[in-house]
GUDOPA-670747 format. One record per residue: residue number from 1; residue in three letters; x, y, z of N, C-alpha, C in turn. Coordinates in nm, 4 decimals. Atoms other than C-alpha are relative to their C-alpha. Layout:
<nodes>
    k    r    n_east   n_north      n_up   ca_east  ca_north     ca_up    c_east   c_north      c_up
  NUM  ALA         X         Y         Z         X         Y         Z         X         Y         Z
...
</nodes>
This chain:
<nodes>
    k    r    n_east   n_north      n_up   ca_east  ca_north     ca_up    c_east   c_north      c_up
    1  UNK   -0.0892    0.0153    0.1310    2.7693  -11.7724   16.8055    0.0636    0.1349   -0.0442
    2  UNK   -0.0724   -0.1709    0.0417    3.0292  -11.5230   16.6609   -0.0339   -0.0086   -0.0989
    3  UNK    0.0812   -0.0847    0.0776    2.9052  -11.2791   16.4215    0.0845    0.0070   -0.1049
    4  UNK   -0.0327   -0.0399    0.1203    3.0558  -11.1913   16.1111    0.0960    0.1632    0.0310
    5  UNK    0.0047   -0.1009   -0.0003    3.2612  -10.8740   16.1755   -0.0505    0.1510   -0.0832
    6  UNK    0.0286   -0.1354    0.1019    3.1483  -10.5239   16.0246    0.1274    0.0130   -0.1075
    7  UNK   -0.0907   -0.0662    0.1497    3.3111  -10.4237   15.6939   -0.0024    0.1533   -0.0105
    8  UNK   -0.0032   -0.1256    0.0814    3.3671  -10.0835   15.5672   -0.0826   -0.0499   -0.1545
    9  UNK    0.0905    0.0770    0.1465    3.0869  -10.0655   15.2598    0.1025    0.0508   -0.1265
   10  UNK    0.0149   -0.0092    0.1036    3.2496  -10.1580   14.9446   -0.0434   -0.0680   -0.1231
   11  UNK    0.0913    0.0163    0.1202    3.1680  -10.2140   14.6026    0.0775   -0.0641   -0.1026
   12  UNK   -0.0646    0.1352    0.0666    3.4348  -10.4417   14.4740    0.0496   -0.1571    0.0846
   13  UNK   -0.0745    0.1334   -0.0815    3.5659  -10.7984   14.6058    0.1320    0.0459   -0.0566
   14  UNK   -0.1260   -0.0027    0.0223    3.9224  -10.8288   14.6210    0.0643   -0.1698   -0.0216
   15  UNK   -0.0172    0.1248    0.0563    4.0418  -11.1291   14.4765    0.0658   -0.0734    0.0945
   16  UNK   -0.0778    0.0900   -0.0531    4.1864  -11.4305   14.6915    0.1167   -0.1140   -0.0116
   17  UNK   -0.1130    0.1163    0.0878    4.5366  -11.6036   14.6309   -0.0614   -0.1306    0.0584
   18  UNK    0.0285    0.1638   -0.0509    4.4026  -11.8661   14.8811   -0.1128   -0.0507   -0.0966
   19  UNK    0.1325    0.0582    0.0656    4.0727  -11.9347   14.6658    0.0939   -0.0309   -0.1821
   20  UNK   -0.0666   -0.0055    0.1678    4.2795  -11.8305   14.2622    0.1032   -0.1096   -0.0243
   21  UNK   -0.1189    0.1016    0.0602    4.5533  -12.0897   14.3270   -0.0543   -0.1536    0.0059
   22  UNK    0.0147    0.1336    0.0244    4.5043  -12.4392   14.2064   -0.1474   -0.0496    0.0688
   23  UNK    0.1214   -0.0114   -0.0448    4.1063  -12.4204   14.2494   -0.0955    0.0121   -0.1267
   24  UNK    0.0801   -0.0003    0.1642    3.8868  -12.5099   13.9150   -0.1216    0.0418    0.0623
   25  UNK    0.1387   -0.0568   -0.0783    3.5571  -12.4039   13.8771   -0.1040   -0.1485    0.0460
   26  UNK    0.0411    0.1172   -0.0949    3.4518  -12.7696   13.9415   -0.0009   -0.0290    0.1071
   27  UNK   -0.0290    0.0042   -0.1650    3.5802  -12.7585   14.2884   -0.0870    0.0905    0.0818
   28  UNK    0.0854   -0.0848   -0.0734    3.3282  -12.5176   14.3779   -0.1562   -0.0729    0.0742
   29  UNK    0.1322    0.0854   -0.0582    3.0205  -12.6915   14.5984   -0.0963    0.0844    0.0597
   30  UNK    0.1537   -0.1271   -0.0880    2.6659  -12.5701   14.6194   -0.0733   -0.1967    0.0699
   31  UNK    0.2368    0.0624   -0.0442    2.3272  -12.6870   14.8413   -0.0921    0.0360   -0.0533
   32  UNK    0.1043   -0.0792    0.0853    2.0264  -12.6249   14.6689   -0.0954    0.0204    0.1140
   33  UNK    0.0944   -0.0072   -0.1123    1.7344  -12.5305   14.9098   -0.1461    0.0761   -0.0714
   34  UNK    0.1427   -0.1008    0.0606    1.3530  -12.4411   14.7904   -0.0470   -0.0328    0.0835
   35  UNK    0.1231   -0.0587   -0.0967    1.0746  -12.2868   15.0060   -0.1208   -0.0233   -0.1168
   36  UNK    0.1729    0.0529    0.1125    0.7224  -12.4590   14.8922   -0.0918    0.0237    0.1246
   37  UNK    0.1218    0.0488   -0.1132    0.3889  -12.4881   15.0540   -0.0262   -0.1589   -0.0946
   38  UNK    0.0815    0.1050    0.0664    0.1626  -12.8150   14.9953   -0.0645    0.0043   -0.1028
   39  UNK    0.0480   -0.0296    0.0549   -0.0282  -12.6619   14.8254    0.0389    0.0925   -0.1613
   40  UNK   -0.0838   -0.0130    0.1607    0.2203  -12.5650   14.5299    0.0471   -0.1106   -0.0938
   41  UNK   -0.0707    0.1280    0.0223    0.3297  -12.9248   14.4554    0.0453    0.0542   -0.1665
   42  UNK   -0.0431    0.0380    0.1126    0.2818  -12.8835   14.1137    0.0567    0.1014   -0.0753
   43  UNK   -0.1074   -0.1098    0.0187    0.4487  -12.4990   14.0532    0.1280   -0.0284    0.0126
   44  UNK   -0.0865    0.0716   -0.0658    0.6774  -12.6954   14.2959    0.0890   -0.0816   -0.1036
   45  UNK   -0.0992    0.1296    0.1133    0.7750  -12.9943   14.0574    0.0020    0.0776   -0.1640
   46  UNK   -0.0409   -0.0716    0.1135    0.7509  -12.7460   13.7283    0.1776    0.0659   -0.0203
   47  UNK   -0.1406   -0.1060    0.0133    1.0505  -12.5291   13.8808    0.1343   -0.1710    0.0686
   48  UNK   -0.1444    0.1231   -0.0215    1.2590  -12.8995   13.9983   -0.0117   -0.0589   -0.1223
   49  UNK   -0.0252    0.0696    0.1729    1.2108  -13.0115   13.6490    0.0573    0.0563   -0.0940
   50  UNK   -0.0793   -0.0675    0.0775    1.3060  -12.7228   13.4982    0.1758   -0.0020    0.0518
   51  UNK   -0.2060   -0.0095   -0.0779    1.6578  -12.6904   13.7422    0.0638   -0.1125   -0.0645
   52  UNK   -0.1185    0.1368    0.0094    1.7595  -13.0612   13.6413   -0.0040    0.0076   -0.1477
   53  UNK   -0.0194   -0.0461    0.1376    1.6648  -12.9353   13.2884    0.1329    0.0240   -0.0560
   54  UNK   -0.1093   -0.0722    0.0513    1.9518  -12.7295   13.2982    0.1890   -0.0130    0.0503
   55  UNK   -0.0943    0.0696   -0.0654    2.1840  -12.9322   13.4269    0.1040    0.0013    0.1531
   56  UNK   -0.0242   -0.0191   -0.1429    2.1958  -12.8813   13.7992   -0.0092   -0.1760    0.0332
   57  UNK   -0.0131    0.1077   -0.0540    2.3296  -13.1532   13.9608   -0.0022   -0.0631    0.1330
   58  UNK   -0.0077    0.0504   -0.1555    2.2853  -13.1014   14.3412   -0.1458   -0.0498    0.0406
   59  UNK    0.1164    0.0509    0.0086    1.9854  -13.2504   14.4080   -0.0656    0.1082    0.1793
   60  UNK    0.0161   -0.0878   -0.0878    1.7812  -12.9800   14.6051   -0.0594   -0.0484    0.1120
   61  UNK    0.0770    0.0205   -0.1330    1.6632  -12.9950   15.0022   -0.1463    0.1136   -0.0213
   62  UNK    0.0897   -0.1064   -0.0292    1.2803  -12.8711   15.0281    0.0116    0.0325    0.1401
   63  UNK    0.0194   -0.0471   -0.1459    1.1748  -12.6671   15.3090   -0.1836    0.0447   -0.0069
   64  UNK    0.1887   -0.0226   -0.0083    0.7925  -12.6706   15.3451   -0.0510    0.0590    0.0833
   65  UNK    0.0799   -0.1302   -0.1086    0.5457  -12.3991   15.4922   -0.0395   -0.0938    0.0909
   66  UNK    0.0287    0.0992   -0.1010    0.5079  -12.6290   15.8365   -0.1917    0.0223    0.0504
   67  UNK    0.1454   -0.0081   -0.0709    0.1448  -12.4389   15.8835    0.0060    0.0926    0.0792
   68  UNK    0.0471   -0.0618   -0.1598    0.2307  -12.2385   16.1949    0.0211    0.1353   -0.0211
   69  UNK   -0.0211   -0.1005    0.0039    0.1551  -11.8949   16.1839   -0.1349    0.0905   -0.0336
   70  UNK    0.1421   -0.0336   -0.0045   -0.2067  -11.6925   16.1926   -0.0256   -0.0031   -0.2297
   71  UNK    0.0367   -0.0396    0.1112   -0.1076  -11.5433   15.8361    0.0357   -0.0895   -0.1394
   72  UNK   -0.1062    0.0740    0.1247    0.0036  -11.6507   15.4831    0.1517    0.0535    0.0081
   73  UNK   -0.1767   -0.0549    0.0285    0.3301  -11.3874   15.4927    0.0341   -0.0328    0.1357
   74  UNK   -0.0532    0.0668   -0.1373    0.3523  -11.4898   15.8849    0.0679   -0.1484   -0.0705
   75  UNK   -0.0335    0.1334    0.0553    0.4091  -11.8526   15.7366    0.1321    0.0186   -0.0697
   76  UNK   -0.1031   -0.0618    0.1185    0.6105  -11.7034   15.4506    0.1511    0.0354    0.1225
   77  UNK   -0.1469   -0.0031   -0.1190    0.8810  -11.5459   15.7384    0.0491   -0.1087    0.0353
   78  UNK   -0.0334    0.1616   -0.0786    0.8792  -11.8554   15.9179    0.1361   -0.0581   -0.0585
   79  UNK   -0.0516    0.1020    0.0721    0.9781  -12.0563   15.6500    0.1239    0.0647   -0.0329
   80  UNK   -0.1265   -0.0714    0.0249    1.2366  -11.8189   15.5071    0.0988   -0.0265    0.0904
   81  UNK   -0.1592   -0.0223   -0.1269    1.4371  -11.8098   15.8427   -0.0140   -0.1657    0.0060
   82  UNK    0.0133    0.2055   -0.0134    1.3762  -12.2260   15.8298    0.1290   -0.0041   -0.1520
   83  UNK   -0.0913    0.0464    0.1792    1.5727  -12.2214   15.4242    0.1377    0.1145    0.1122
   84  UNK   -0.1133   -0.0274   -0.0466    1.8042  -11.9752   15.5994    0.1119   -0.0689    0.0938
   85  UNK   -0.0254    0.0973   -0.0685    1.8859  -12.1840   15.8971    0.0556   -0.1319   -0.0040
   86  UNK   -0.0325    0.1369    0.0675    1.8950  -12.4975   15.6828    0.1692    0.0436   -0.0621
   87  UNK   -0.1491    0.0299    0.0828    2.1955  -12.3267   15.4340    0.0831    0.0435    0.1219
   88  UNK   -0.1394   -0.0452   -0.1011    2.3979  -12.1686   15.7916    0.0230   -0.1179    0.0220
   89  UNK   -0.0844    0.1774   -0.0534    2.4534  -12.5958   15.9101    0.0767   -0.0483   -0.1707
   90  UNK   -0.0408    0.0913    0.1633    2.5404  -12.6664   15.4754    0.1560   -0.0022    0.0372
   91  UNK   -0.1445    0.0340    0.0288    2.8976  -12.8151   15.4004    0.0207    0.0585   -0.1165
   92  UNK   -0.0312   -0.0231    0.1786    2.9386  -12.6428   15.0727    0.0628    0.1583   -0.0017
   93  UNK   -0.0534   -0.1330    0.0395    3.1206  -12.3542   14.9540   -0.1736    0.1086   -0.0344
   94  UNK    0.1135   -0.0965    0.0343    2.7840  -12.1604   14.8232   -0.1548   -0.0783    0.0379
   95  UNK    0.0762    0.0400   -0.0247    2.4448  -12.2302   14.9203   -0.0871    0.0994   -0.0822
   96  UNK    0.0770   -0.0586    0.0808    2.1606  -12.1793   14.6338   -0.1466   -0.0168    0.0579
   97  UNK    0.1423    0.0051   -0.0341    1.8242  -12.0836   14.7673   -0.1384    0.0654   -0.0974
   98  UNK    0.1205   -0.0173    0.1035    1.5192  -12.0891   14.5455   -0.1711    0.0086    0.0956
   99  UNK    0.1749   -0.0210   -0.0253    1.1412  -11.9726   14.5821   -0.0702   -0.1487   -0.1239
  100  UNK    0.0434    0.0839    0.0476    0.9174  -12.2420   14.3999   -0.0917   -0.0427   -0.1300
  101  UNK    0.0617   -0.0655    0.1647    0.8026  -12.0474   14.0584    0.1006    0.0937   -0.0563
  102  UNK   -0.1333   -0.1098    0.0620    1.1199  -11.9958   13.9175    0.0019   -0.0525   -0.1816
  103  UNK    0.0170   -0.0071    0.1864    1.1904  -12.0516   13.5246    0.1691   -0.0361    0.0312
  104  UNK   -0.1283   -0.0319    0.0426    1.5672  -12.1442   13.4779    0.0965   -0.0264   -0.1453
  105  UNK   -0.0417    0.0062    0.1535    1.8003  -12.0898   13.1521    0.0785   -0.1227   -0.0131
  106  UNK   -0.0340    0.1608    0.0597    1.9085  -12.4059   12.9440    0.1094   -0.0336    0.0506
  107  UNK   -0.1000   -0.0059   -0.0392    2.2181  -12.3214   13.0461    0.0732    0.0365    0.1769
  108  UNK   -0.0354   -0.0366   -0.1718    2.1883  -12.2691   13.4593    0.1680    0.0094    0.0476
  109  UNK   -0.0562    0.0238   -0.1138    2.4138  -12.4712   13.6189    0.1902    0.0302   -0.0876
  110  UNK   -0.1338   -0.0322    0.0672    2.7189  -12.4115   13.3266    0.0058    0.2001    0.0177
  111  UNK    0.0660   -0.1641   -0.0181    2.6146  -12.0204   13.4006    0.0724    0.0366    0.1012
  112  UNK   -0.0387   -0.0310   -0.1142    2.6465  -12.0341   13.7358    0.1375   -0.0176    0.0592
  113  UNK   -0.1414    0.0936   -0.0994    2.9843  -12.3056   13.8340    0.0915    0.1102   -0.1492
  114  UNK   -0.0969   -0.0601    0.0414    3.1509  -12.0317   13.5456   -0.0095    0.1225    0.0586
  115  UNK    0.0234   -0.1533   -0.0468    3.0799  -11.7163   13.7237    0.1588    0.0549    0.0582
  116  UNK   -0.0953   -0.0631   -0.0890    3.3884  -11.5554   13.8045    0.0454    0.0776    0.1251
  117  UNK    0.0217   -0.0676   -0.1439    3.2925  -11.3971   14.1068    0.0199   -0.0673    0.0978
  118  UNK   -0.0054    0.0940   -0.1181    3.2737  -11.6951   14.2937    0.1421   -0.0560    0.0234
  119  UNK   -0.1394    0.0475   -0.0144    3.6537  -11.7727   14.2341    0.0791    0.1200    0.0833
  120  UNK   -0.0829   -0.0709   -0.1007    3.7317  -11.4475   14.4099   -0.0410    0.0185    0.1413
  121  UNK    0.0665   -0.0172   -0.1543    3.6055  -11.5026   14.7673    0.0895   -0.0970    0.0566
  122  UNK   -0.0806    0.1296   -0.0371    3.7990  -11.6541   15.0275   -0.0580   -0.0807    0.0986
  123  UNK    0.0649    0.1222   -0.0743    3.6745  -11.9194   15.2324   -0.0361    0.0260    0.1507
  124  UNK    0.0800   -0.0551   -0.0953    3.4490  -11.8634   15.4973   -0.0350    0.1725   -0.0124
  125  UNK    0.0369   -0.1705    0.0062    3.4028  -11.4701   15.3862   -0.1763   -0.0098    0.0003
  126  UNK    0.0541   -0.0464   -0.0623    3.0948  -11.2995   15.4002   -0.0789    0.0092   -0.1953
  127  UNK    0.0695   -0.0040    0.1309    2.8334  -11.3318   15.0057   -0.1062   -0.0200   -0.0481
  128  UNK    0.1288   -0.0007   -0.0454    2.5249  -11.2421   14.9203   -0.0407    0.0643   -0.1560
  129  UNK    0.0348   -0.0375    0.1842    2.4023  -11.2102   14.5083   -0.1854   -0.0696   -0.0177
  130  UNK    0.1515    0.0502    0.0313    2.0347  -11.2825   14.3477    0.0853   -0.0135   -0.1552
  131  UNK    0.0172   -0.0244    0.0944    2.0410  -11.3998   14.0305   -0.1111    0.0100   -0.0831
  132  UNK    0.1295   -0.0417    0.0574    1.7252  -11.2758   13.9440   -0.0344    0.1482    0.0134
  133  UNK    0.0215   -0.1485    0.0156    1.6876  -10.8848   13.8555   -0.1057    0.0502   -0.0776
  134  UNK    0.0807   -0.0110    0.0686    1.3560  -10.7696   13.8056   -0.0256    0.1698   -0.0344
  135  UNK   -0.0660   -0.1822    0.0531    1.5038  -10.3794   13.7150    0.0312    0.0517    0.0954
  136  UNK   -0.0676   -0.0926   -0.1550    1.6455  -10.2886   14.0420    0.1225    0.0677   -0.0505
  137  UNK   -0.0813   -0.0565   -0.0029    1.8337  -10.0179   14.0350    0.1371    0.0082    0.0508
  138  UNK   -0.1496    0.0438   -0.1163    2.2479  -10.0653   14.0890    0.0696    0.1049   -0.0276
  139  UNK   -0.0683   -0.1265   -0.0247    2.5048   -9.8028   14.1488    0.1918   -0.0675   -0.0456
  140  UNK   -0.1698    0.0382    0.0474    2.8494  -10.0452   14.0225   -0.0567   -0.0661   -0.1466
  141  UNK    0.0174    0.0876    0.0523    2.8419  -10.2412   13.7131    0.1428   -0.0813   -0.0724
  142  UNK   -0.1350    0.1077    0.0626    3.1107  -10.5288   13.5504   -0.0054   -0.0737   -0.0516
  143  UNK    0.0752    0.1407    0.0993    2.9868  -10.6381   13.2509    0.1445   -0.1241   -0.0433
  144  UNK   -0.0942    0.0860    0.0394    3.3447  -10.8415   13.1760    0.0040   -0.1033    0.1667
  145  UNK   -0.0027    0.1001   -0.1329    3.2642  -11.0077   13.5463   -0.1067   -0.0650    0.0106
  146  UNK    0.1472    0.0421    0.0470    2.8915  -11.0271   13.4553   -0.0607    0.0256    0.1699
  147  UNK    0.0791   -0.0474   -0.0719    2.7794  -10.8317   13.7640   -0.0435    0.1230    0.0739
  148  UNK    0.0508   -0.1502   -0.0381    2.5876  -10.5171   13.9425    0.0050   -0.0457    0.1142
  149  UNK    0.0202   -0.0090   -0.1605    2.6092  -10.4155   14.2635   -0.1298    0.1048    0.0348
  150  UNK    0.0802   -0.0936    0.0027    2.2886  -10.2677   14.3802   -0.0559    0.0222    0.1902
  151  UNK   -0.0169   -0.0415   -0.1129    2.2118  -10.0880   14.6834   -0.0945   -0.1053    0.1111
  152  UNK    0.0472    0.1117   -0.0473    2.0881  -10.3045   14.9545   -0.1463    0.0032    0.0372
  153  UNK    0.1505   -0.0986    0.0019    1.7546  -10.0679   14.9985   -0.0370    0.0202   -0.0428
  154  UNK    0.0660   -0.0005    0.1151    1.6448  -10.1075   14.6971   -0.0235   -0.1287   -0.0492
  155  UNK   -0.0511    0.1393    0.0320    1.7016  -10.4879   14.6818   -0.1627   -0.0429    0.0488
  156  UNK    0.1472    0.1313   -0.0379    1.3284  -10.7214   14.6629    0.0403   -0.0777   -0.1245
  157  UNK    0.0022    0.0968    0.0753    1.2913  -11.0518   14.4765    0.0793   -0.0990    0.0625
  158  UNK   -0.1337    0.0845   -0.0493    1.4042  -11.3563   14.6031   -0.0258   -0.1200   -0.0645
  159  UNK   -0.0103    0.1643    0.0282    1.3292  -11.6599   14.3545    0.1331   -0.0488   -0.0346
  160  UNK   -0.1409    0.1104   -0.0410    1.7266  -11.7584   14.3559    0.1052    0.1353    0.0279
  161  UNK   -0.1226   -0.0516   -0.1050    1.9722  -11.6120   14.5948    0.1340   -0.1456    0.0002
  162  UNK   -0.0741    0.0580   -0.0245    2.3216  -11.7528   14.6302    0.0780    0.1277    0.1344
  163  UNK   -0.0686   -0.0448   -0.1333    2.4824  -11.6779   14.9681    0.1258   -0.1233    0.0361
  164  UNK   -0.0847    0.0950   -0.0394    2.7852  -11.8525   15.1762   -0.0717   -0.0674    0.1402
  165  UNK    0.1311    0.0112   -0.1149    2.6292  -12.0549   15.5060    0.1090    0.0786    0.1235
  166  UNK    0.0306   -0.0276   -0.1099    2.8510  -11.8186   15.6824   -0.0981    0.1861   -0.0145
  167  UNK    0.1122   -0.0098    0.0448    2.6228  -11.5637   15.5261   -0.1053    0.0171    0.0950
  168  UNK    0.0822    0.0144    0.0007    2.3618  -11.7059   15.5984   -0.0340    0.0020    0.1910
  169  UNK   -0.0210   -0.0113   -0.1535    2.4534  -11.7478   15.9592   -0.0320    0.1364    0.0883
  170  UNK    0.0505   -0.2290   -0.0658    2.4543  -11.3470   16.0319   -0.1240   -0.0165   -0.0618
  171  UNK    0.1680   -0.0041    0.0336    2.1526  -11.3191   15.8333   -0.0892   -0.0602    0.1123
  172  UNK    0.0623    0.0264   -0.0928    2.0065  -11.5510   16.0834   -0.0378    0.0535    0.1435
  173  UNK   -0.0382   -0.0699   -0.1583    2.1721  -11.3883   16.4045   -0.0812    0.1330    0.0094
  174  UNK    0.0585   -0.0952   -0.0364    2.0385  -11.0948   16.2926   -0.1537    0.0737   -0.0778
  175  UNK    0.1192    0.0261    0.0657    1.7141  -11.1537   16.1437   -0.1120    0.0908    0.0314
  176  UNK    0.0648   -0.0726   -0.0312    1.5426  -10.9171   16.3625    0.0283    0.1127    0.0222
  177  UNK   -0.0198   -0.0989   -0.0018    1.7418  -10.6531   16.3191   -0.0500    0.1206   -0.1217
  178  UNK    0.0209   -0.1157    0.1488    1.5990  -10.4820   15.9702   -0.1448   -0.0423    0.0177
  179  UNK    0.1763   -0.0296    0.0366    1.2248  -10.4502   15.8422   -0.0305   -0.0613   -0.1227
  180  UNK    0.0426    0.0471    0.1484    1.0585  -10.5624   15.5679   -0.0489   -0.1903   -0.0598
  181  UNK    0.0351    0.1537    0.0415    0.9746  -10.9228   15.3646    0.1281   -0.0634   -0.0098
  182  UNK   -0.1093    0.1087    0.0322    1.1960  -11.1868   15.3503    0.0980    0.0802   -0.0900
  183  UNK   -0.0725   -0.0562    0.1363    1.3514  -11.0518   14.9864    0.0481    0.1579    0.0400
  184  UNK   -0.0308   -0.1349   -0.0114    1.3807  -10.6705   15.1284    0.0805   -0.0406    0.1653
  185  UNK   -0.0539    0.0464   -0.1028    1.4927  -10.8350   15.4775    0.1713   -0.0181    0.0241
  186  UNK   -0.1013    0.0571    0.0384    1.7480  -11.0552   15.3697    0.1835    0.0548   -0.0754
  187  UNK   -0.0813   -0.0725    0.0433    1.9547  -10.8189   15.1557    0.0971    0.1161    0.1155
  188  UNK   -0.0006   -0.1685   -0.1202    1.9008  -10.5051   15.4299    0.0747   -0.1045    0.1289
  189  UNK   -0.0813   -0.0047   -0.1319    2.1095  -10.6993   15.6902    0.1425   -0.0630   -0.0845
  190  UNK   -0.1422    0.0697    0.0288    2.3878  -10.8913   15.4365    0.0694    0.0532   -0.0506
  191  UNK   -0.0751   -0.1094    0.0780    2.4640  -10.5340   15.2965    0.0816    0.0597    0.0830
  192  UNK   -0.1132   -0.0857   -0.0943    2.6355  -10.4278   15.6622    0.0873   -0.0693    0.0124
  193  UNK   -0.2098    0.1000    0.0127    2.9304  -10.7164   15.5529    0.0427   -0.0164   -0.1309
  194  UNK   -0.0473    0.0390    0.1305    2.9018  -10.7634   15.2174   -0.0410    0.1015   -0.1356
  195  UNK    0.0781   -0.0861    0.1291    2.8176  -10.5624   14.8414   -0.1189   -0.0914   -0.0413
  196  UNK    0.1015    0.1368    0.0112    2.4825  -10.7207   14.6935    0.0180    0.0259   -0.1169
  197  UNK    0.0044    0.0088    0.1296    2.5175  -10.8478   14.3708   -0.0977   -0.0696   -0.0780
  198  UNK    0.1350    0.0457    0.0626    2.2994  -10.9437   14.0755    0.0930   -0.0626   -0.0993
  199  UNK   -0.0122    0.0107    0.1097    2.4122  -11.1333   13.8134   -0.0359    0.0578   -0.1077
  200  UNK    0.0184   -0.0393    0.1418    2.4238  -11.0384   13.4737    0.0591   -0.1060   -0.1026
  201  UNK    0.1874   -0.0695   -0.0176    2.1795  -11.1288   13.2818   -0.0263   -0.0678    0.1044
  202  UNK    0.0602    0.1745   -0.0257    1.9613  -11.3458   13.4770   -0.0442   -0.0732    0.0131
  203  UNK   -0.0411    0.1228    0.0872    2.0194  -11.6673   13.4988   -0.1990   -0.0970    0.0175
  204  UNK    0.1341    0.0757    0.0288    1.6498  -11.7583   13.5682   -0.1364    0.1194    0.0363
  205  UNK    0.0605   -0.0455    0.0110    1.3159  -11.6274   13.5480   -0.1253    0.0046    0.0960
  206  UNK    0.1270   -0.0054   -0.0592    0.9751  -11.5597   13.7588   -0.0705   -0.0756   -0.1011
  207  UNK    0.1473    0.0494    0.0952    0.7090  -11.8252   13.6290   -0.1151    0.0511    0.0394
  208  UNK    0.0634   -0.1409   -0.0235    0.4069  -11.6610   13.5492   -0.1561   -0.1290    0.0897
  209  UNK    0.0969    0.0623   -0.1010    0.1839  -11.7928   13.8443   -0.0213    0.0994    0.1073
  210  UNK    0.0404   -0.0823   -0.0968   -0.0053  -11.6468   14.0957    0.1101   -0.0070    0.1250
  211  UNK   -0.0934   -0.0308   -0.1201    0.2109  -11.5357   14.4180   -0.0784   -0.0202    0.0833
  212  UNK    0.1273    0.0848   -0.1013    0.0757  -11.7122   14.7638   -0.0347    0.1594    0.0938
  213  UNK    0.0702   -0.0865   -0.0964    0.0417  -11.3593   14.9277   -0.0754    0.1542   -0.0244
  214  UNK    0.0574   -0.1408    0.0924   -0.1053  -11.1017   14.6300    0.0988    0.0667   -0.0033
  215  UNK   -0.1642   -0.1014    0.0093    0.2478  -10.9649   14.5691   -0.0536    0.0436   -0.1559
  216  UNK    0.0567   -0.0730    0.1702    0.2296  -10.7703   14.2247    0.1064   -0.1312   -0.1077
  217  UNK   -0.0790    0.0666    0.0623    0.3948  -10.9741   13.9608    0.0903    0.0386   -0.0877
  218  UNK   -0.1022   -0.0290    0.0816    0.7216  -10.9513   13.7817    0.1089   -0.0387   -0.0559
  219  UNK   -0.0702    0.1018    0.1153    1.0206  -11.0687   13.5759    0.0568    0.0826   -0.0275
  220  UNK   -0.1144    0.0135   -0.0093    1.3279  -11.0583   13.5095    0.0408    0.0440   -0.1550
  221  UNK   -0.0136   -0.0853    0.1115    1.3894  -10.7898   13.2464    0.1286   -0.0361   -0.0855
  222  UNK   -0.1366    0.0505    0.0797    1.7506  -10.9381   13.0949   -0.0287   -0.1565    0.0025
  223  UNK   -0.0411    0.1345    0.0261    1.6716  -11.3279   13.1270   -0.0316   -0.0224   -0.1653
  224  UNK   -0.0222    0.0443    0.1057    1.7285  -11.4881   12.8062    0.0017   -0.1136    0.0253
  225  UNK   -0.0155    0.1944   -0.0753    1.6590  -11.9195   12.8567    0.0990   -0.0623   -0.0287
  226  UNK   -0.1118    0.0428    0.1510    1.9113  -11.9491   12.5391    0.1280    0.0402    0.0767
  227  UNK   -0.1530   -0.0817   -0.0186    2.2196  -11.7607   12.7068    0.0712   -0.0932    0.0568
  228  UNK   -0.1384    0.1380   -0.0229    2.5436  -11.9465   12.7707    0.1032    0.0602   -0.0049
  229  UNK   -0.0674   -0.0367   -0.0281    2.8081  -11.8321   12.8832    0.1007   -0.0370   -0.0288
  230  UNK   -0.1252    0.0260    0.0610    3.1736  -11.7966   12.7363    0.0670   -0.1125    0.0844
  231  UNK   -0.0322    0.0843   -0.0682    3.3868  -12.0935   12.8469    0.0672    0.0159    0.1138
  232  UNK   -0.0221    0.0050   -0.1496    3.4791  -12.1924   13.1879    0.1573    0.0622   -0.0195
  233  UNK   -0.1076   -0.0742   -0.0093    3.7683  -11.9722   13.2737    0.0531   -0.0607    0.0952
  234  UNK   -0.0416    0.0799   -0.0765    4.0814  -12.0907   13.4214    0.1131    0.0702    0.0849
  235  UNK   -0.0311   -0.1028   -0.1291    4.1823  -11.9430   13.7575    0.1377   -0.0042   -0.0319
</nodes>
């Protein structure tokens, strides 16, 4: 499998005329994947109901823990790798990767599809963003573009990730080249070839339920369930 080329560390995207000309926000295609396990059925159903109520039209594909692994954390690693491998083969511009304990803003679909940053990506390029920020520090802020850029080694939390299939393929190929749990490992790998973006404000929050592996409780500090972005921009 051909890997994405190494890129110099930059913090601002360059607008691609190939994308920006003649393409509306409505034409951006998404594939959606939800990571879960059998004993989280009720939690997962609440997340799926919240997603549907937000206006999201893409039916999610469930990736369920198959029980292979000696410990819960080993199974989480394995299931996240399967999610990444599914995203790598998606026939879409972007893949939305979700954990099963998420609360969506009421205008989630509108807010994500109207994010200007998504119009600035060359087809087939590398892109990695989190739609959930539990207060991680950032190195660049672009309020008018609705994002901050974080240092890859300061990022954790994988409630809602957005990446291109090309980015997923790169993460899969280099899965064992970084340390940490999946929510740390993925941005550390992605950070070699792309800035790590966070949408501002967070478009989702962590549902108030226990984690599957005993991790700390956390929430998005800037989440407003009723926030709605301005009217869709015209490229």
